[in-house]
All heavy atoms as TSV, in Angstrom:
chain	resi	resn	atom	element	x	y	z
A	1	MET	N	N	62.697	95.246	55.658
A	1	MET	CA	C	63.010	93.977	55.040
A	1	MET	C	C	64.400	93.501	55.486
A	1	MET	O	O	65.324	94.279	55.556
A	1	MET	CB	C	62.982	94.101	53.522
A	1	MET	CG	C	61.612	94.398	52.978
A	1	MET	SD	S	60.459	93.102	53.390
A	1	MET	CE	C	59.402	93.142	52.010
A	2	VAL	N	N	64.485	92.211	55.718
A	2	VAL	CA	C	65.722	91.605	56.196
A	2	VAL	C	C	66.275	90.687	55.106
A	2	VAL	O	O	65.581	89.790	54.643
A	2	VAL	CB	C	65.457	90.777	57.477
A	2	VAL	CG1	C	66.733	90.144	57.983
A	2	VAL	CG2	C	64.820	91.639	58.545
A	3	GLN	N	N	67.512	90.945	54.691
A	3	GLN	CA	C	68.132	90.080	53.690
A	3	GLN	C	C	68.532	88.765	54.348
A	3	GLN	O	O	69.038	88.754	55.468
A	3	GLN	CB	C	69.374	90.738	53.105
A	3	GLN	CG	C	69.066	91.737	52.016
A	3	GLN	CD	C	68.442	91.079	50.798
A	3	GLN	OE1	O	67.246	90.813	50.777
A	3	GLN	NE2	N	69.231	90.825	49.797
A	4	ASN	N	N	68.289	87.674	53.669
A	4	ASN	CA	C	68.713	86.367	54.173
A	4	ASN	C	C	68.975	85.434	52.993
A	4	ASN	O	O	68.686	85.772	51.855
A	4	ASN	CB	C	67.663	85.784	55.131
A	4	ASN	CG	C	66.337	85.518	54.456
A	4	ASN	OD1	O	66.245	84.695	53.554
A	4	ASN	ND2	N	65.299	86.221	54.885
A	5	ASN	N	N	69.556	84.299	53.304
A	5	ASN	CA	C	69.931	83.332	52.272
A	5	ASN	C	C	69.039	82.089	52.278
A	5	ASN	O	O	69.422	81.063	51.730
A	5	ASN	CB	C	71.392	82.915	52.478
A	5	ASN	CG	C	72.327	84.083	52.326
A	5	ASN	OD1	O	72.169	84.908	51.434
A	5	ASN	ND2	N	73.305	84.183	53.208
A	6	VAL	N	N	67.874	82.177	52.888
A	6	VAL	CA	C	67.010	81.007	53.042
A	6	VAL	C	C	66.636	80.411	51.684
A	6	VAL	O	O	66.799	79.212	51.460
A	6	VAL	CB	C	65.747	81.339	53.867
A	6	VAL	CG1	C	64.795	80.157	53.903
A	6	VAL	CG2	C	66.132	81.757	55.279
A	7	LYS	N	N	66.165	81.235	50.766
A	7	LYS	CA	C	65.725	80.722	49.463
A	7	LYS	C	C	66.894	80.089	48.707
A	7	LYS	O	O	66.761	78.997	48.144
A	7	LYS	CB	C	65.108	81.849	48.629
A	7	LYS	CG	C	64.570	81.363	47.302
A	7	LYS	CD	C	63.855	82.468	46.556
A	7	LYS	CE	C	63.276	81.932	45.264
A	7	LYS	NZ	N	62.502	82.946	44.553
A	8	LYS	N	N	68.041	80.760	48.694
A	8	LYS	CA	C	69.212	80.251	47.981
A	8	LYS	C	C	69.644	78.890	48.549
A	8	LYS	O	O	69.900	77.945	47.801
A	8	LYS	CB	C	70.358	81.261	48.091
A	8	LYS	CG	C	71.598	80.874	47.326
A	8	LYS	CD	C	72.615	81.987	47.319
A	8	LYS	CE	C	73.267	82.067	48.698
A	8	LYS	NZ	N	74.404	83.009	48.731
A	9	ILE	N	N	69.684	78.782	49.861
A	9	ILE	CA	C	70.093	77.527	50.504
A	9	ILE	C	C	69.056	76.440	50.241
A	9	ILE	O	O	69.393	75.311	49.902
A	9	ILE	CB	C	70.310	77.731	52.015
A	9	ILE	CG1	C	71.488	78.680	52.250
A	9	ILE	CG2	C	70.526	76.403	52.721
A	9	ILE	CD1	C	71.594	79.191	53.676
A	10	ARG	N	N	67.781	76.788	50.399
A	10	ARG	CA	C	66.702	75.813	50.184
A	10	ARG	C	C	66.753	75.256	48.770
A	10	ARG	O	O	66.686	74.044	48.564
A	10	ARG	CB	C	65.340	76.470	50.453
A	10	ARG	CG	C	64.160	75.542	50.173
A	10	ARG	CD	C	62.833	76.222	50.396
A	10	ARG	NE	N	62.583	77.376	49.560
A	10	ARG	CZ	C	62.240	77.325	48.268
A	10	ARG	NH1	N	62.139	76.177	47.636
A	10	ARG	NH2	N	62.001	78.446	47.599
A	11	GLU	N	N	66.901	76.137	47.798
A	11	GLU	CA	C	66.935	75.698	46.402
A	11	GLU	C	C	68.192	74.887	46.101
A	11	GLU	O	O	68.137	73.938	45.323
A	11	GLU	CB	C	66.836	76.903	45.472
A	11	GLU	CG	C	65.443	77.506	45.476
A	11	GLU	CD	C	65.314	78.747	44.606
A	11	GLU	OE1	O	66.346	79.343	44.227
A	11	GLU	OE2	O	64.167	79.121	44.313
A	12	SER	N	N	69.323	75.228	46.728
A	12	SER	CA	C	70.554	74.472	46.484
A	12	SER	C	C	70.441	73.050	47.039
A	12	SER	O	O	71.128	72.143	46.581
A	12	SER	CB	C	71.758	75.180	47.101
A	12	SER	OG	O	71.753	75.061	48.507
A	13	ARG	N	N	69.553	72.866	48.006
A	13	ARG	CA	C	69.325	71.538	48.584
A	13	ARG	C	C	68.132	70.833	47.940
A	13	ARG	O	O	67.673	69.800	48.430
A	13	ARG	CB	C	69.124	71.659	50.092
A	13	ARG	CG	C	70.415	72.111	50.753
A	13	ARG	CD	C	70.242	72.444	52.203
A	13	ARG	NE	N	71.446	73.089	52.672
A	13	ARG	CZ	C	72.267	72.586	53.579
A	13	ARG	NH1	N	71.990	71.457	54.155
A	13	ARG	NH2	N	73.351	73.230	53.930
A	14	LEU	N	N	67.635	71.419	46.849
A	14	LEU	CA	C	66.486	70.870	46.108
A	14	LEU	C	C	65.294	70.602	47.017
A	14	LEU	O	O	64.622	69.577	46.911
A	14	LEU	CB	C	66.891	69.600	45.351
A	14	LEU	CG	C	68.066	69.759	44.390
A	14	LEU	CD1	C	68.460	68.411	43.805
A	14	LEU	CD2	C	67.752	70.759	43.294
A	15	MET	N	N	65.021	71.547	47.891
A	15	MET	CA	C	63.952	71.419	48.875
A	15	MET	C	C	62.822	72.384	48.498
A	15	MET	O	O	63.081	73.530	48.139
A	15	MET	CB	C	64.540	71.785	50.250
A	15	MET	CG	C	63.656	71.519	51.428
A	15	MET	SD	S	64.431	72.060	52.996
A	15	MET	CE	C	65.729	70.883	53.179
A	16	SER	N	N	61.599	71.916	48.563
A	16	SER	CA	C	60.457	72.797	48.284
A	16	SER	C	C	60.148	73.633	49.525
A	16	SER	O	O	60.589	73.317	50.635
A	16	SER	CB	C	59.232	71.972	47.908
A	16	SER	OG	O	58.780	71.247	49.034
A	17	LYS	N	N	59.371	74.681	49.310
A	17	LYS	CA	C	58.953	75.509	50.452
A	17	LYS	C	C	58.150	74.667	51.436
A	17	LYS	O	O	58.299	74.794	52.644
A	17	LYS	CB	C	58.102	76.687	49.986
A	17	LYS	CG	C	58.872	77.786	49.338
A	17	LYS	CD	C	57.958	78.927	48.953
A	17	LYS	CE	C	58.720	79.964	48.151
A	17	LYS	NZ	N	57.864	81.058	47.711
A	18	ALA	N	N	57.297	73.800	50.894
A	18	ALA	CA	C	56.456	72.949	51.756
A	18	ALA	C	C	57.313	72.003	52.592
A	18	ALA	O	O	57.034	71.777	53.772
A	18	ALA	CB	C	55.465	72.167	50.913
A	19	GLU	N	N	58.363	71.459	51.978
A	19	GLU	CA	C	59.236	70.541	52.700
A	19	GLU	C	C	59.983	71.265	53.813
A	19	GLU	O	O	60.092	70.764	54.939
A	19	GLU	CB	C	60.231	69.902	51.735
A	19	GLU	CG	C	61.098	68.844	52.365
A	19	GLU	CD	C	62.059	68.205	51.368
A	19	GLU	OE1	O	61.991	68.514	50.166
A	19	GLU	OE2	O	62.877	67.392	51.820
A	20	LEU	N	N	60.504	72.460	53.519
A	20	LEU	CA	C	61.188	73.237	54.548
A	20	LEU	C	C	60.213	73.590	55.668
A	20	LEU	O	O	60.551	73.478	56.848
A	20	LEU	CB	C	61.800	74.502	53.947
A	20	LEU	CG	C	62.459	75.456	54.945
A	20	LEU	CD1	C	63.550	74.758	55.751
A	20	LEU	CD2	C	63.010	76.679	54.231
A	21	ALA	N	N	59.015	73.988	55.301
A	21	ALA	CA	C	58.012	74.335	56.307
A	21	ALA	C	C	57.707	73.149	57.213
A	21	ALA	O	O	57.619	73.288	58.433
A	21	ALA	CB	C	56.730	74.817	55.622
A	22	ARG	N	N	57.585	71.972	56.613
A	22	ARG	CA	C	57.298	70.758	57.383
A	22	ARG	C	C	58.451	70.442	58.340
A	22	ARG	O	O	58.240	70.171	59.508
A	22	ARG	CB	C	57.061	69.607	56.404
A	22	ARG	CG	C	56.302	68.445	56.951
A	22	ARG	CD	C	55.835	67.433	55.895
A	22	ARG	NE	N	56.684	67.266	54.727
A	22	ARG	CZ	C	56.429	67.752	53.513
A	22	ARG	NH1	N	55.342	68.462	53.289
A	22	ARG	NH2	N	57.245	67.528	52.506
A	23	LYS	N	N	59.687	70.514	57.831
A	23	LYS	CA	C	60.852	70.211	58.666
A	23	LYS	C	C	61.028	71.231	59.787
A	23	LYS	O	O	61.482	70.892	60.876
A	23	LYS	CB	C	62.124	70.170	57.823
A	23	LYS	CG	C	62.247	68.937	56.979
A	23	LYS	CD	C	63.587	68.908	56.275
A	23	LYS	CE	C	63.763	67.581	55.547
A	23	LYS	NZ	N	65.120	67.427	55.036
A	24	ALA	N	N	60.691	72.493	59.507
A	24	ALA	CA	C	60.851	73.559	60.490
A	24	ALA	C	C	59.640	73.703	61.403
A	24	ALA	O	O	59.670	74.476	62.358
A	24	ALA	CB	C	61.124	74.879	59.783
A	25	ASN	N	N	58.581	72.979	61.087
A	25	ASN	CA	C	57.344	73.063	61.862
A	25	ASN	C	C	56.768	74.485	61.865
A	25	ASN	O	O	56.375	75.016	62.895
A	25	ASN	CB	C	57.555	72.546	63.294
A	25	ASN	CG	C	56.245	72.199	63.971
A	25	ASN	OD1	O	55.267	71.879	63.308
A	25	ASN	ND2	N	56.224	72.279	65.282
A	26	VAL	N	N	56.777	75.091	60.666
A	26	VAL	CA	C	56.152	76.396	60.459
A	26	VAL	C	C	55.272	76.273	59.221
A	26	VAL	O	O	55.327	75.278	58.508
A	26	VAL	CB	C	57.200	77.526	60.269
A	26	VAL	CG1	C	58.059	77.690	61.507
A	26	VAL	CG2	C	58.061	77.301	59.045
A	27	SER	N	N	54.477	77.281	58.948
A	27	SER	CA	C	53.603	77.212	57.774
A	27	SER	C	C	54.382	77.566	56.503
A	27	SER	O	O	55.363	78.327	56.559
A	27	SER	CB	C	52.422	78.166	57.933
A	27	SER	OG	O	52.855	79.503	57.753
A	28	PRO	N	N	53.940	77.046	55.357
A	28	PRO	CA	C	54.576	77.432	54.089
A	28	PRO	C	C	54.503	78.941	53.853
A	28	PRO	O	O	55.406	79.522	53.267
A	28	PRO	CB	C	53.772	76.670	53.032
A	28	PRO	CG	C	53.209	75.498	53.771
A	28	PRO	CD	C	52.941	75.999	55.161
A	29	LEU	N	N	53.445	79.574	54.335
A	29	LEU	CA	C	53.311	81.024	54.207
A	29	LEU	C	C	54.419	81.735	54.981
A	29	LEU	O	O	54.974	82.736	54.517
A	29	LEU	CB	C	51.938	81.473	54.709
A	29	LEU	CG	C	51.596	82.951	54.552
A	29	LEU	CD1	C	51.676	83.358	53.082
A	29	LEU	CD2	C	50.221	83.237	55.110
A	30	THR	N	N	54.783	81.199	56.140
A	30	THR	CA	C	55.877	81.776	56.930
A	30	THR	C	C	57.188	81.664	56.169
A	30	THR	O	O	57.961	82.626	56.104
A	30	THR	CB	C	55.989	81.073	58.302
A	30	THR	OG1	O	54.776	81.299	59.031
A	30	THR	CG2	C	57.174	81.585	59.096
A	31	VAL	N	N	57.445	80.504	55.560
A	31	VAL	CA	C	58.670	80.318	54.768
A	31	VAL	C	C	58.687	81.333	53.626
A	31	VAL	O	O	59.710	81.984	53.374
A	31	VAL	CB	C	58.772	78.875	54.218
A	31	VAL	CG1	C	59.925	78.760	53.221
A	31	VAL	CG2	C	58.955	77.891	55.359
A	32	ASP	N	N	57.569	81.507	52.953
A	32	ASP	CA	C	57.472	82.452	51.845
A	32	ASP	C	C	57.786	83.868	52.311
A	32	ASP	O	O	58.558	84.588	51.672
A	32	ASP	CB	C	56.072	82.386	51.227
A	32	ASP	CG	C	55.976	83.184	49.944
A	32	ASP	OD1	O	56.775	82.926	49.021
A	32	ASP	OD2	O	55.111	84.072	49.876
A	33	ARG	N	N	57.211	84.268	53.430
A	33	ARG	CA	C	57.446	85.619	53.963
A	33	ARG	C	C	58.908	85.824	54.345
A	33	ARG	O	O	59.486	86.870	54.059
A	33	ARG	CB	C	56.563	85.867	55.186
A	33	ARG	CG	C	55.115	86.054	54.844
A	33	ARG	CD	C	54.306	86.276	56.105
A	33	ARG	NE	N	52.908	86.430	55.792
A	33	ARG	CZ	C	51.924	86.107	56.616
A	33	ARG	NH1	N	52.195	85.595	57.809
A	33	ARG	NH2	N	50.677	86.283	56.262
A	34	VAL	N	N	59.502	84.829	55.000
A	34	VAL	CA	C	60.904	84.932	55.412
A	34	VAL	C	C	61.797	85.050	54.178
A	34	VAL	O	O	62.708	85.880	54.137
A	34	VAL	CB	C	61.311	83.717	56.287
A	34	VAL	CG1	C	62.813	83.678	56.502
A	34	VAL	CG2	C	60.590	83.763	57.626
A	35	GLU	N	N	61.531	84.240	53.163
A	35	GLU	CA	C	62.337	84.297	51.934
A	35	GLU	C	C	62.232	85.655	51.250
A	35	GLU	O	O	63.181	86.095	50.604
A	35	GLU	CB	C	61.919	83.193	50.966
A	35	GLU	CG	C	62.376	81.828	51.392
A	35	GLU	CD	C	62.083	80.750	50.368
A	35	GLU	OE1	O	61.390	81.027	49.364
A	35	GLU	OE2	O	62.542	79.613	50.579
A	36	LYS	N	N	61.088	86.305	51.398
A	36	LYS	CA	C	60.904	87.624	50.783
A	36	LYS	C	C	61.487	88.746	51.646
A	36	LYS	O	O	61.432	89.904	51.261
A	36	LYS	CB	C	59.417	87.874	50.532
A	36	LYS	CG	C	58.891	87.019	49.398
A	36	LYS	CD	C	57.427	87.261	49.150
A	36	LYS	CE	C	56.956	86.400	47.983
A	36	LYS	NZ	N	55.508	86.466	47.795
A	37	GLY	N	N	62.014	88.390	52.828
A	37	GLY	CA	C	62.690	89.381	53.661
A	37	GLY	C	C	61.879	89.956	54.794
A	37	GLY	O	O	62.321	90.905	55.449
A	38	ALA	N	N	60.704	89.411	55.045
A	38	ALA	CA	C	59.907	89.898	56.172
A	38	ALA	C	C	60.584	89.503	57.480
A	38	ALA	O	O	61.249	88.472	57.569
A	38	ALA	CB	C	58.498	89.310	56.115
A	39	ALA	N	N	60.443	90.349	58.472
A	39	ALA	CA	C	61.016	90.050	59.787
A	39	ALA	C	C	60.295	88.842	60.386
A	39	ALA	O	O	59.115	88.608	60.116
A	39	ALA	CB	C	60.862	91.252	60.698
A	40	CYS	N	N	61.036	88.075	61.180
A	40	CYS	CA	C	60.413	86.932	61.853
A	40	CYS	C	C	60.997	86.805	63.252
A	40	CYS	O	O	62.020	87.411	63.572
A	40	CYS	CB	C	60.606	85.643	61.057
A	40	CYS	SG	S	62.298	85.058	60.938
A	41	ARG	N	N	60.320	86.018	64.065
A	41	ARG	CA	C	60.776	85.826	65.435
A	41	ARG	C	C	62.064	85.013	65.475
A	41	ARG	O	O	62.349	84.239	64.557
A	41	ARG	CB	C	59.694	85.104	66.244
A	41	ARG	CG	C	58.470	85.981	66.484
A	41	ARG	CD	C	57.478	85.263	67.337
A	41	ARG	NE	N	56.666	84.430	66.429
A	41	ARG	CZ	C	55.709	83.625	66.816
A	41	ARG	NH1	N	55.443	83.483	68.089
A	41	ARG	NH2	N	55.022	82.941	65.944
A	42	VAL	N	N	62.804	85.169	66.553
A	42	VAL	CA	C	64.053	84.428	66.740
A	42	VAL	C	C	63.765	82.928	66.747
A	42	VAL	O	O	64.522	82.140	66.176
A	42	VAL	CB	C	64.761	84.865	68.041
A	42	VAL	CG1	C	65.973	83.996	68.317
A	42	VAL	CG2	C	65.177	86.327	67.945
A	43	ALA	N	N	62.668	82.521	67.346
A	43	ALA	CA	C	62.314	81.099	67.399
A	43	ALA	C	C	62.106	80.546	65.991
A	43	ALA	O	O	62.517	79.424	65.688
A	43	ALA	CB	C	61.063	80.896	68.240
A	44	THR	N	N	61.498	81.332	65.117
A	44	THR	CA	C	61.286	80.907	63.735
A	44	THR	C	C	62.618	80.799	63.007
A	44	THR	O	O	62.856	79.842	62.263
A	44	THR	CB	C	60.350	81.892	63.005
A	44	THR	OG1	O	59.117	81.979	63.735
A	44	THR	CG2	C	60.081	81.459	61.577
A	45	MET	N	N	63.507	81.761	63.238
A	45	MET	CA	C	64.845	81.695	62.634
A	45	MET	C	C	65.551	80.415	63.060
A	45	MET	O	O	66.149	79.727	62.230
A	45	MET	CB	C	65.697	82.892	63.070
A	45	MET	CG	C	65.388	84.168	62.380
A	45	MET	SD	S	66.598	85.396	62.905
A	45	MET	CE	C	65.823	86.872	62.340
A	46	ARG	N	N	65.487	80.099	64.339
A	46	ARG	CA	C	66.128	78.881	64.855
A	46	ARG	C	C	65.597	77.645	64.139
A	46	ARG	O	O	66.356	76.785	63.715
A	46	ARG	CB	C	65.871	78.728	66.355
A	46	ARG	CG	C	66.733	79.555	67.217
A	46	ARG	CD	C	66.550	79.120	68.682
A	46	ARG	NE	N	67.024	80.179	69.538
A	46	ARG	CZ	C	66.272	80.883	70.374
A	46	ARG	NH1	N	64.995	80.618	70.510
A	46	ARG	NH2	N	66.795	81.835	71.106
A	47	LYS	N	N	64.272	77.553	64.021
A	47	LYS	CA	C	63.652	76.395	63.370
A	47	LYS	C	C	64.105	76.265	61.922
A	47	LYS	O	O	64.402	75.159	61.459
A	47	LYS	CB	C	62.120	76.524	63.418
A	47	LYS	CG	C	61.530	76.360	64.797
A	47	LYS	CD	C	60.028	76.588	64.738
A	47	LYS	CE	C	59.361	76.428	66.073
A	47	LYS	NZ	N	57.902	76.615	65.982
A	48	ILE	N	N	64.166	77.378	61.209
A	48	ILE	CA	C	64.560	77.350	59.799
A	48	ILE	C	C	66.041	76.982	59.665
A	48	ILE	O	O	66.402	76.174	58.812
A	48	ILE	CB	C	64.235	78.697	59.121
A	48	ILE	CG1	C	62.710	78.832	58.987
A	48	ILE	CG2	C	64.916	78.812	57.763
A	48	ILE	CD1	C	62.227	80.169	58.491
A	49	ILE	N	N	66.882	77.550	60.504
A	49	ILE	CA	C	68.319	77.231	60.466
A	49	ILE	C	C	68.532	75.735	60.656
A	49	ILE	O	O	69.258	75.094	59.885
A	49	ILE	CB	C	69.080	78.044	61.540
A	49	ILE	CG1	C	69.096	79.524	61.172
A	49	ILE	CG2	C	70.501	77.510	61.721
A	49	ILE	CD1	C	69.518	80.449	62.305
A	50	LEU	N	N	67.890	75.167	61.654
A	50	LEU	CA	C	68.047	73.734	61.936
A	50	LEU	C	C	67.448	72.878	60.822
A	50	LEU	O	O	68.026	71.860	60.441
A	50	LEU	CB	C	67.428	73.389	63.292
A	50	LEU	CG	C	68.112	74.043	64.506
A	50	LEU	CD1	C	67.309	73.792	65.772
A	50	LEU	CD2	C	69.545	73.549	64.657
A	51	ALA	N	N	66.304	73.292	60.281
A	51	ALA	CA	C	65.653	72.526	59.212
A	51	ALA	C	C	66.491	72.516	57.934
A	51	ALA	O	O	66.419	71.572	57.148
A	51	ALA	CB	C	64.263	73.097	58.932
A	52	LEU	N	N	67.309	73.553	57.738
A	52	LEU	CA	C	68.183	73.603	56.567
A	52	LEU	C	C	69.460	72.798	56.776
A	52	LEU	O	O	70.284	72.689	55.877
A	52	LEU	CB	C	68.535	75.058	56.234
A	52	LEU	CG	C	67.401	75.894	55.634
A	52	LEU	CD1	C	67.798	77.360	55.575
A	52	LEU	CD2	C	67.021	75.384	54.248
A	53	GLY	N	N	69.622	72.242	57.970
A	53	GLY	CA	C	70.783	71.400	58.236
A	53	GLY	C	C	71.976	72.139	58.810
A	53	GLY	O	O	73.076	71.593	58.850
A	54	TYR	N	N	71.768	73.354	59.239
A	54	TYR	CA	C	72.843	74.135	59.836
A	54	TYR	C	C	72.789	74.045	61.355
A	54	TYR	O	O	71.760	73.710	61.928
A	54	TYR	CB	C	72.729	75.612	59.435
A	54	TYR	CG	C	73.159	75.895	58.017
A	54	TYR	CD1	C	72.283	75.729	56.953
A	54	TYR	CD2	C	74.441	76.344	57.740
A	54	TYR	CE1	C	72.670	75.988	55.654
A	54	TYR	CE2	C	74.841	76.609	56.444
A	54	TYR	CZ	C	73.956	76.431	55.410
A	54	TYR	OH	O	74.347	76.682	54.115
A	55	GLU	N	N	73.911	74.382	61.981
A	55	GLU	CA	C	73.966	74.506	63.441
A	55	GLU	C	C	73.572	75.943	63.772
A	55	GLU	O	O	73.735	76.845	62.943
A	55	GLU	CB	C	75.394	74.240	63.956
A	55	GLU	CG	C	75.903	72.846	63.649
A	55	GLU	CD	C	75.162	71.772	64.442
A	55	GLU	OE1	O	74.792	72.053	65.604
A	55	GLU	OE2	O	74.955	70.680	63.903
A	56	LEU	N	N	73.106	76.173	64.996
A	56	LEU	CA	C	72.732	77.527	65.388
A	56	LEU	C	C	73.933	78.468	65.331
A	56	LEU	O	O	73.777	79.664	65.086
A	56	LEU	CB	C	72.099	77.536	66.780
A	56	LEU	CG	C	70.737	76.840	66.865
A	56	LEU	CD1	C	70.235	76.845	68.297
A	56	LEU	CD2	C	69.724	77.468	65.935
A	57	SER	N	N	75.127	77.930	65.524
A	57	SER	CA	C	76.337	78.760	65.454
A	57	SER	C	C	76.609	79.252	64.030
A	57	SER	O	O	77.389	80.183	63.834
A	57	SER	CB	C	77.545	77.988	65.989
A	57	SER	OG	O	77.736	76.807	65.242
A	58	ASP	N	N	75.956	78.640	63.032
A	58	ASP	CA	C	76.107	79.050	61.634
A	58	ASP	C	C	75.037	80.052	61.213
A	58	ASP	O	O	74.806	80.253	60.021
A	58	ASP	CB	C	76.029	77.825	60.709
A	58	ASP	CG	C	77.130	76.825	60.981
A	58	ASP	OD1	O	78.250	77.256	61.312
A	58	ASP	OD2	O	76.863	75.613	60.866
A	59	ARG	N	N	74.404	80.670	62.164
A	59	ARG	CA	C	73.287	81.597	61.930
A	59	ARG	C	C	73.603	82.639	60.863
A	59	ARG	O	O	72.783	82.933	60.004
A	59	ARG	CB	C	72.917	82.286	63.231
A	59	ARG	CG	C	71.855	83.342	63.081
A	59	ARG	CD	C	71.715	84.166	64.373
A	59	ARG	NE	N	70.686	85.162	64.247
A	59	ARG	CZ	C	70.893	86.364	63.732
A	59	ARG	NH1	N	72.060	86.717	63.286
A	59	ARG	NH2	N	69.889	87.226	63.642
A	60	ASP	N	N	74.814	83.193	60.894
A	60	ASP	CA	C	75.164	84.256	59.956
A	60	ASP	C	C	75.230	83.798	58.505
A	60	ASP	O	O	75.177	84.617	57.598
A	60	ASP	CB	C	76.491	84.903	60.362
A	60	ASP	CG	C	76.352	85.780	61.594
A	60	ASP	OD1	O	75.215	86.192	61.902
A	60	ASP	OD2	O	77.379	86.033	62.260
A	61	GLN	N	N	75.358	82.498	58.280
A	61	GLN	CA	C	75.352	81.998	56.907
A	61	GLN	C	C	73.948	82.011	56.321
A	61	GLN	O	O	73.761	82.131	55.117
A	61	GLN	CB	C	75.925	80.587	56.851
A	61	GLN	CG	C	77.410	80.546	57.174
A	61	GLN	CD	C	77.939	79.122	57.136
A	61	GLN	OE1	O	77.377	78.248	56.474
A	61	GLN	NE2	N	79.025	78.880	57.839
A	62	VAL	N	N	72.956	81.872	57.189
A	62	VAL	CA	C	71.558	81.843	56.750
A	62	VAL	C	C	70.926	83.229	56.874
A	62	VAL	O	O	70.258	83.704	55.972
A	62	VAL	CB	C	70.744	80.804	57.550
A	62	VAL	CG1	C	69.309	80.740	57.061
A	62	VAL	CG2	C	71.395	79.435	57.485
A	63	PHE	N	N	71.131	83.860	58.023
A	63	PHE	CA	C	70.587	85.194	58.299
A	63	PHE	C	C	71.739	86.154	58.612
A	63	PHE	O	O	72.038	86.401	59.780
A	63	PHE	CB	C	69.626	85.141	59.498
A	63	PHE	CG	C	68.377	84.360	59.249
A	63	PHE	CD1	C	68.273	83.034	59.645
A	63	PHE	CD2	C	67.283	84.941	58.629
A	63	PHE	CE1	C	67.113	82.293	59.428
A	63	PHE	CE2	C	66.116	84.213	58.395
A	63	PHE	CZ	C	66.032	82.891	58.799
A	64	PRO	N	N	72.409	86.682	57.571
A	64	PRO	CA	C	73.528	87.598	57.826
A	64	PRO	C	C	73.082	88.833	58.613
A	64	PRO	O	O	71.970	89.314	58.430
A	64	PRO	CB	C	74.001	87.999	56.434
A	64	PRO	CG	C	73.389	87.015	55.498
A	64	PRO	CD	C	72.156	86.490	56.162
A	65	SER	N	N	73.939	89.311	59.447
A	65	SER	CA	C	73.624	90.499	60.279
A	65	SER	C	C	73.598	91.764	59.459
A	65	SER	O	O	74.298	91.953	58.535
A	65	SER	CB	C	74.648	90.649	61.383
A	65	SER	OG	O	74.640	89.515	62.212
C-alpha cells in the first residue's frame, strides 16, 4: 500500500471521486483504489496530479515518497 494525499486534497477542493476521475481521464474505480493506497502507474499519477490542479513538480505533495 502506498500512502498518498489524493483523498485529502480532493475533499479540500470539494471535488467528488467522479469529478476527479473525469478530469483525470481515469475510471472512478481507479480513483477509489488510489485513494485507498493501491499502487498505480506513473501515467495515472501524472493524470491525477494535474487534475487536482498541481504541477508535476509538486508530485511529493500528492504522492509523498
